[in-house]
N, C-alpha and C positions, 0 to 999 in steps of 0.2 A: 504494500500500500504506500502510495506517495502522499506526502503531507506538504501543502503549500500555504504559507501565511502571507496575507495581503492586508491592505487597509481600505476601508470605505471612505467616502468623501468627507465624512465628519470625524474621521480619526479612529473609528471603532475597528477592531480586529475581525477579520474573516479568514477562516481556515478551510481549505479544500482538501478532502480525503479521496484520492483517486485509487480505485481498485487496480487499474492497469497503469503501471509506471511509465508506459509509452504514450499515455494520453498527452495531447499537446499542452505545453506549459500554460499555467493560469496567469495570463498577463493582461487581461482586459481590465481597464481602469474604471472606477466608479465616477461618472461624469455629472452626477446630480449636484444641484446647488442646495445643500441642506446644512442647517446650522449645527454646530457642535452640540453634543448632548450635555445637558446641565443637570446631573443627578442631584436630587435633594431629599432622598429618603432618610428616615431616622428610625431608631428602635426605642421603645419604652418598655420598662418592666412593670407588669401588673403587680401592685403591692399586695394584693390579696391571694394571688395564685403563684407568684414568682415567675410567671411565664413572660417571655419577651414578645412584643407585638410590633410589627413593622408598619410604618406610615409612609406611603409613597403617592402623594397627591398628584404628582406629575403624570401618573399613569392614567388619569381620567381622559387624556387626549389620545390614547393609543388607538391603533387601527381596529375598526370594528366591522366585521362581516362584509368585507369588500366583495364585489362581483368577481367571478373567476378570471376575467380579462384584466383585472387590476390587482391580482394576488401579489403581495410583496415577497412571497417565498418561492415563486416560480423563477426560472431563469429570465434574465433580461432579454428584451427583443428590441429591434430598431425603433419600434413604436412606443415601448414602455420600459423604463428603467426601474428595476426592482432592488431589493436588498442584496441580490446576488448578481454582480455585473456580468458574469460569464453566461454564455448562451446554452449551457448544459452543465450538469454536474452529477456525481455519484452521491456522496454525502458531504454536506457543508455545515459548518458551525460559525456563528457570528455573535458578537455581543448584542444583547437586546437593546433596542433604541429606547425602550421604556422600562428600565430595570427596577426591580424591587430593592436590589442591593447593588452597589457599584463601588469601584475604586475611585478615590478622589472626591468623596462626598465631604462637605465642609464640616469642620469641628463644631460641636454644640456644647452648651453648658451641661455639666454632668448630671443635673437633676432638672425636673420640670419646675418652672417658675411657681413658687408658693407651695411646692410639694417635695420637700427634701427626701421623702421616703420613696419617690418614684425616679429611679435612675433613667437616664436617657443617653443616647450616643448616636453618632452618624451611622447610617445603614451600610457599613463597609462590607464589601463582598463582591460578587460578580454573578450576573445572570446571562446565560447564553441560550440561543435558539439552535436546535439541531434539526436540519431538514434531511429526511431519510431517503428521499428520491426527488428527482426533478419533475416527475409525473404527477400532476395536480390531482388526478382522479384515483390514484392508488391509495391503498391503506397498508399499514404495517403488516397485516396478515397476508397480503398479496405479494410481499417481497420474496425474493429467492432466499434460500438458506445462506448463500454466499453473501448477500447484502445484509442479512441480519447479523452475520458474523462480523461484517465490516462495522456496522453500527455498534456492536458490543465492543469492538476494539476502539472505536471513537469514544464511547463512554469511559473506557479505561484511560485513554489519553487525557481526556478532559478532567476526570477525577484527579489524576496525578497533578495536572497543571493548576487546577483551582485550589488544591490542597496546599500548594506552595505560595499562595497569595497571603501576605501578612494580614492577619485579622480573620481569615476564614477558618471556621472550626468544624464545619460539616458540609459535605457535598451530596446533593440530591438530584440524580438524573430521573426524569419522569416524562410520561406522555399523557396528554389529555386528548380524548377522541370523542367527537360528537357534540352537537349543540346542547343536548340535555345535560352534559357535564359542565358546560360553560365555554366551550371552544368558540372563538370568534374568527379564527382563520382555518379554513377547511383543508388546506394543503397538509399532507402527512408530515408532521413534525413533532418534536418534543422540546423540552427545556432542561436546563441544568442550573440549579441554584447553589451558589456558595454562600452559606449562612455565616453571620458573625457570632453565632451562638450554637449550642447543641439544642436541637429541637425538643420540645416537650415529650413527644412520643418516644424518641430515642433515649432520652433520660430515663423514662419509665422502664423501657425494655432493658436497659443496662442495669438498673437497680434490681429488677426481678431476676435477671440472669445472675447477678452477683449473689443474691440471697439463695437462689436455687443451687448454685455451685457450692456455696458454703454448707448447705444442708445435705446435698446428694453427691457432691464431688464430681459432677458432670455438667454438661451444657444443656440448658432447658430445650432449646430448639433441636439440638441433636437427639435428645430423648423423645421429643414429640415426633420428629421425623422417623425415627426407628419404629416407634409404635404405630404411626400411620401406615408405614410400609408393611408392617406385619399384619395389621388389622385389615386394611385395604378398602373399607367401606367409603371413605372420603377421598381416596386417591383417584386422580384423573389421568395422569400420564406419569410413567416412571421409566427411567432409562439407566444406563450405567452410572451416570454422574449426577442426574437431577431427578427430583420428584415434584410434581404439582399436585396439590391437594386442597380441598376446602377446609379451612381451619375449624377446629372443633367448637370454637365460640364465635363463628362468623357473624359479623355485624350487618353486612350489606346483602341485598337480594342476590347478587352474584359477588362472590368473594373467594379469591384463590391466592394461595401462596406457592411460590416456585423457589425451591431451595437446592443448593448443591449438597451432595452427600458428605462433604467434609467441611469443616469450619474454615472459612476464610473471611477476612474483615471487609473486603471490598472487591469491586470488579477487577481492578488491576492485578489482584492476587490469583485470579483464575488461570489455570494452565491452558495450553493450546487445545488439548483434547476436551477440556471442560467447555471451552468457548465454542468449539465445533458442535458439541452435543447440545448445548443450549439452543443454538439456532434451530435445530430440528425439533426439539421438544417444545419450544415456545410457539413455533408455527402450528404444531398440532393443537396446542392449547387454544390459540387464537381461532383456529377452525371450529373448535367446540363452542367458543363464546359466540361467534357469529351464527352458528347453527342453532343456538338455543331458542331464539325467537324468529329464526329465518329472516334476519335483517341485520345490518351492521350494528353491533352492540356498542353503545357509548360506554367508555370506561376510563378509569385512571390507572395507569401502570407505573409504579414507582419503586426504585431500588432503595432498600433499607441497608445502608452502609455504616460502618463504624465511623465515629468522629475522627477528626484528623489527629488529635493529640491524646485521647483518652478512651478507655474501654475497648481497645482493639483486641484484647485477649478474651473479651466477653461477647462481643458482637458476632453474629453469624449472618453473613450476607444472604438476603433473599429478596425476591421480587414479589410485590403485592399488587394484584389486579382486582379492581372492584368496579361495580356498576350500580347506578341508582335505578336501573330499569327493573321493575318487579314483575312486569308482564309486557307483552309486545307493545302495548299502548298505555302503560301505567308507570308512573314514576314514584319512587319512594321519596317523600319529603321529610326533612328532619322536623319531627314534632316536638312538643314541649319537653318531653323527657330527654330526647337527644340533644336539642339545642340548649336547653336550660340547665341540665344536670349531667350531660354527657353519659347518660345511661341509655344504652341502645336496646331497642326492641325489634327483633327480626320476625317477619311474617312467615318465614320458612325455617326449617331446621337445616343444619349443615348437611345432614344425610340426604334430605330431599334435594338440596341444591346440587350435590354431587351426582345423584342419580339422574337428574335432568340434564346435566352437562354431559355425562357419559352417553346418554341416549342421543343427545344432539351430535356427539362425535361419531356415532354410528348411523347417522342419517335418520334418527327418530325411533 
């Protein structure tokens, strides 16, 4: 794979990842007249929960549901210049023009005015967009296994790069698909966030993993994975290196975890064989998901990775895929219990979800 770093007209970085090293050099310049990005995000810590919250008011003006002929993630044409100056690409990554976190944010007072118990800071970090293919009408599940493997290598590359940015403490690659999830650009793409803090979910998982290891002398996800593989009722796909299963306390109408069979902290730690195998297993899983309601399933797919500086001996890399679609034409809305108290109520059992997905994978 060939990696080429260029700059967009406003100074943001764009990186082309070409599967064929003999592809013509990436030399097309971005000729747009666009102003430099002025990131102004900040983070504040909730004094009651201890959780950090990001504020990024500049994102109100981000691109929203453009027509296909004005998609900013398609390759540029003589008639329309996009975020990608080249006229074709395999996989491309660029800095988000409307980032939630960014390098170079201004310094802020250490607390909120009048509230010394509420720490604040600039939203230091980085947000990138990852375009999986130049073809606007494709989806991740329609990619070849070779392209999925390329995307996995790109996630590894960017996880390593963002982890080296001063102030970044956790890296989160993810894909949102479908308007029901909140996607405003239909082109197949994902994002990568470099957070200036360890996310609340990861903090909880590390705490549970530490307590479990102290009591049992083993890793909690490793024991869950072994039990799921032995029992089999919630397993969807299993291979030499990976298993996809519905978690035994699934929160969402469609909820799947895909984990490697050995403990690794993040995507860069995967071997060549594990990366090859992931591409095959993940495509099988996505086929099940789209077969569930015989329509493209809206979903969020995100990598749970270890933080940059802590808990790396406790974390167990896994991909989590979830959907808000509880029937072909019905959405799960977060009701009072979920939104107000973070206590989830699922309309289906994990065993029912797994059975439906397995049936979908066999054509009904």
